[in-house]
N, C-alpha and C positions, 0 to 999 in steps of 0.2 A: 816708203819708197818716196823719191822724189820723183817731181814733175818732169813730165818729158814735152819737148818743144814738137807738138803732133804737127806742123806746119813743116819743119825741117824733115820729121820722119816721113811725110808723104812726099815731100819733093825727093827725097833719097830713094823713096821705093818708085818714084815714077820713069826709072829707067831701067829694060830689060835685063841688061847684063847686070845691074846693082842686085836686081833681085835675084838673078842666077848666083853671084856670090853670097848674098846673105843666104840662099837655101844650102850652097856648099859649107857654108861653118857653119851651119847646125849642126851636124854629124860628128864632125871635129875640128879643130884647129887647123888650117891649111897657110901654107906658104904663099907670098904674093906671086911667086912663078906657076904655082900649083894653080890658083885661080886663073891666071893668065891664060893657062894652056885651056880653060874651058872655053873659052872666047875668042875671038877672031879680029878683037881689038888691039891695038899697039901697046906694047907695056906700059908707057908713060900714059896711056890713056886708062888701061887700068888703074894704076897708079892713083891718078884722079880721082876715079869711081871708089876707090877704097877709101880715100882722103874723106870724099862726101859720107859714106856710111859712116866712117869713124865719127866726125864733125856730127852728124843727127843722133850719136849713140849708140848706133844699133851693131858695128863691131868694136870689139877690144884688139888692143894688140900687146901680145906678150912675149917676153924674150926667154927662149929657151937656149941654154946654152949661148952659142954665136947666132943663132936663128931667130927671125922673129916669123909669128903666128898669128894670124887673124882668127877670131872667134867670135860668135854672137853673144851678144849681153842679154839674157832670158828675160831679165826683169824689164827692160825697155821692150822687147817685143811683146810683154803681158802687158805692159801701162799701155802701149799702141792700141792691143786689140780691145782691152776695155774701154779706150778712149773711142775707139771707130763703134764698138757696140753700143754704148752712150748715144751716139750720136742719129744710127741707124735704127735703135729699139724703138718700136711703138710705144 
């Protein structure tokens, strides 16, 4: 498994709406409009938050037919959990 940029992951997780989008994409892939409906943010702002999550490696963007869907990257989530655990463990 490749190394993660823990600083980028933590910055990406620092906004509550980004955490909301990440949780929503854990269950199944979601379209950007679907994620925007979960938030009171403007669509352009949601798009920017999704870009931050993708840049950090937390979300992947897949094309299915003519549609694009966001999904979490479980490997990055596990690596982030391990990195945090190593910092917080006694």
